[in-house]
N, C-alpha and C positions, 0 to 999 in steps of 0.2 A: 504494500500500500504506500503510495507516495504522500508526501506531506500536503495536507489541505492548505489552501490559502487562508490567511487570518480572517478574511471576510466571509468564508464559508461557515454556515451555521447548521446545527443539528439540534432540534428540540430546545432552542433558546440558548445554546452555548456554542462556543467555537467548536468546529468539527474535529479539531486536534484532540479533544477530550473524549470523543465517541468511544474509542476502544477501551479506555479506562472505565467509563460509565457502564458500558455493556458488561465488562468483566465483573465490576463491583455489584451490579444488579443481579447477575446470575449467581454470584457468591452469596448475596443477600437472600435469594430464593432458597438456597440450600441451608443457610444458617437459620433463617426463619422457620423452616421446616424442622430442623433439628431441635430448636427451642420448643416448638409446639409438641413434637413427639417425645422429647425427653422430659420436659417439665410438666406439660398438661397430661400426656398419655401415661407416662411412667411414674414420675415422682408424686404428682398430685392425684393421679388416677381419676380425673374428672370424666374422662371418656376414653374409649378406644375407637379404632377406625370405623367399625360397623356396629357400634354399641346401641345405635338407635334405629337400626334397620327394621323395616316394618314387620318382618317375619321374626317372632320371638325366638325361634330355634336358632336363628343366625345371630340375632342381637345378644342372646345370653350365652352363646358358645365362646367361652374365654379362650380356648385354644385357637379357634378361628380368628378371634379378634387380635390375638398376639401375632398370628401369622400376617394378618392384614397390616398391623402396626409395623412389622418387619419389612414388608413390601414398601410401605410408606417411607420408612427410614432408608431403604435402598434408593428410592427416588431422590431423597434429599441428599444422600451421599453422592449420587451422580451429579446433581446440580453443584454441589460444593467442589468436587474434583474438576468439573468443567469450568467453574468460576476461577479456580486457582490457575488452571491451564490458560484460560483467556487472559488472566492478569499477567502471567509470565510473558505471554506473547505480546501484550500491550506494552509492557515495560522494555521490550527489546526494540520497539519502534522509537527511533531517536527523537521524533517530534512530539511524542505523547508526554505530557507533563507528569512527573513522578510526584503527584499531589496526594498527600494523605487525606486532605480535606475532601477532595472529589471522590476518592475511594470510599471514605467513611460515609459520605452522603449517598453514594450509589448503593452501598450495602444496606443502609437504612431504607432506601427506596425499594430495593429488591425484597426486603423483609416485608414491607408494607404491601407490595404486590402479592406476595405469598398469602398474607392474611386475607386480603380482599378476595382473591380468586378462590382460595380454599374455603373461605367463609361463604361465598356466594354459591359455589358448586356443592360442597359436601354438606353444609348446614342448611342452606335454603332450597336449592334445586333438587338434590338427591335425598336429603334428610337422613343420611346414613349415620350421622352423629351430630351432636350439638355440643357447645362449649362446656356447659356445666348443668346437665339436666337435673341433678339432685341439689343444686345450689339454691340459695335464697332468692326468692322472686321468680318471675316468669322465665321460662327457657329462652324465649325470644329476646329478652333483655340482654342476656349474656351473649347471644349471637350477634345482636346489633352492636354491643360494646366491642366485640372482636372486629367487626367491620369498620367501626369508627377508629379503632387502634390502627388498622391497616391504612385508612385514609390519612390519618395524622402522620404516619411514618412516610407515606408517599409524598405528602406535601412538605414535611420537614426535610426529608432526604433531598428532594428537588431544590428546596431553598438553600440548603448547605452547598449543593453543587453550584447553583447559580451565583452564590456569594463568593465563590473561590475565584480570585483574580487570575489564576493560571488558565481558566477555561471561560471566564466571563467574556461577553462580547466586547469588541474593541471600544465601542461607544460607551459601554458601562464602565470599562476600566479607565477611560480617559475623562469621564465626567467629573470625578473629584479633582483631578488636576486642572481641568478647565475652570471649575468653580473657584479654585485657589488662585489661578491666574487672574480671573475676573475680579476677585476680591482685592488682589494686589493693585490692579489697575484702578479700582474704585477708591482705594485708600488715599492716594495723593489728591484726588478731586475733593474728597471729604475734608482733608486738611486745609485745602485752599479755601473752601467755603467757610470754615470756622475762623480763619484769620482775617 
């Protein structure tokens, strides 16, 4: 891949940051899945992969649920390995900024995408499990909170990426400098007016 021009954009950032954002987003999908599977499925045991399946013989089969959790973890493992591979590839490209901020924002973005997609498909469309069916309050409340968490991560991750000067659009990077130059030009005029 050749170096994109500074004026080329991709999703509101300089195109030079695209490989890093993609790598971080894929890595975030995997890490978000691992968090869900390890913390919610295993440690807290709020649900398993098919614990709300309409057929009680499937929903109550712990062995089947553990196998389904294992397959889910396999998918998150694949996303994590793919994200690390894409990250190593991105950092081999000399024009891609080695920005920890963009990487962090991308991982948060990917985690949010995981929550949103998993919440919409598994919780809402398929109904194979819900966040915390035995928890306090209505089941839908926990499912909606999970979706909101995903949306907040998507928005926050994107804001972190956009706020990074190494991938910000040229006009955004130059804006503070232009404001400072304008302020310096205005200062002598103000001094002349006061004398």
